C-alpha positions in Angstrom: -43.5 146.9 13.1 -42.4 149.9 15.0 -44.1 153.2 13.9 -43.5 156.7 14.9 -46.5 158.5 16.5 -47.5 160.5 13.4 -47.0 157.4 11.2 -49.4 155.5 13.4 -51.9 158.4 13.3 -51.8 158.4 9.5 -52.2 154.7 9.3 -55.1 154.8 11.8 -56.9 157.4 9.7 -56.9 155.0 6.7 -57.8 151.9 8.8 -60.8 153.6 10.3 -62.2 154.5 6.9 -61.2 151.8 4.4 -61.8 152.7 0.8 -62.3 156.4 1.6 -60.0 158.8 -0.4 -58.3 161.4 1.8 -56.9 164.5 0.3 -53.5 165.8 1.4 -55.2 168.7 3.2 -57.6 166.3 5.1 -54.7 164.2 6.3 -52.8 167.3 7.4 -55.8 168.6 9.3 -56.8 165.3 11.0 -53.2 164.2 11.9 -51.4 167.5 12.5 -54.4 169.6 13.5 -56.7 172.3 12.2 -54.9 175.3 10.8 -51.7 173.4 10.3 -50.2 174.7 7.1 -47.3 173.0 5.3 -46.1 173.8 1.8 -43.7 170.8 1.9 -44.3 167.2 0.9 -44.9 166.1 4.5 -47.9 163.8 3.7 -46.1 162.2 0.8 -43.1 161.4 3.0 -45.3 159.8 5.7 -47.1 157.7 3.1 -43.8 156.6 1.6 -42.5 155.6 5.0 -45.6 153.6 5.7 -45.4 151.8 2.4 -41.7 151.0 3.1 -42.3 149.8 6.7 -45.6 147.9 6.2 -46.3 147.0 2.6 -45.7 148.7 -0.7 -49.4 148.7 -1.8 -50.8 149.4 1.6 -51.8 152.9 0.7 -52.9 153.7 -2.9 -52.4 157.0 -4.6 -55.6 158.1 -6.3 -54.4 160.5 -9.0 -55.7 164.0 -8.7 -57.5 163.2 -5.4 -55.4 161.8 -2.7 -54.8 158.5 -0.9 -56.8 155.5 0.3 -56.2 152.2 2.0 -55.2 149.6 -0.6 -56.8 146.3 -1.2 -55.8 143.5 1.2 -53.7 140.6 -0.2 
């Protein structure tokens, strides 16, 4: 599967800490850098792209908290 650089970085973040919930702000800071401010749905778009390219339940949404790596098949 071909991934864009930022998609790979988002996926890597989840793979390095399986089960950990990352907030939208944490993902923005770790992937796009400290101080990066974005009022759009950038993280949501990247998560959606990863779900579409790899597997739908790859990244779980934890309501009110953020995202985490889903359970393996």
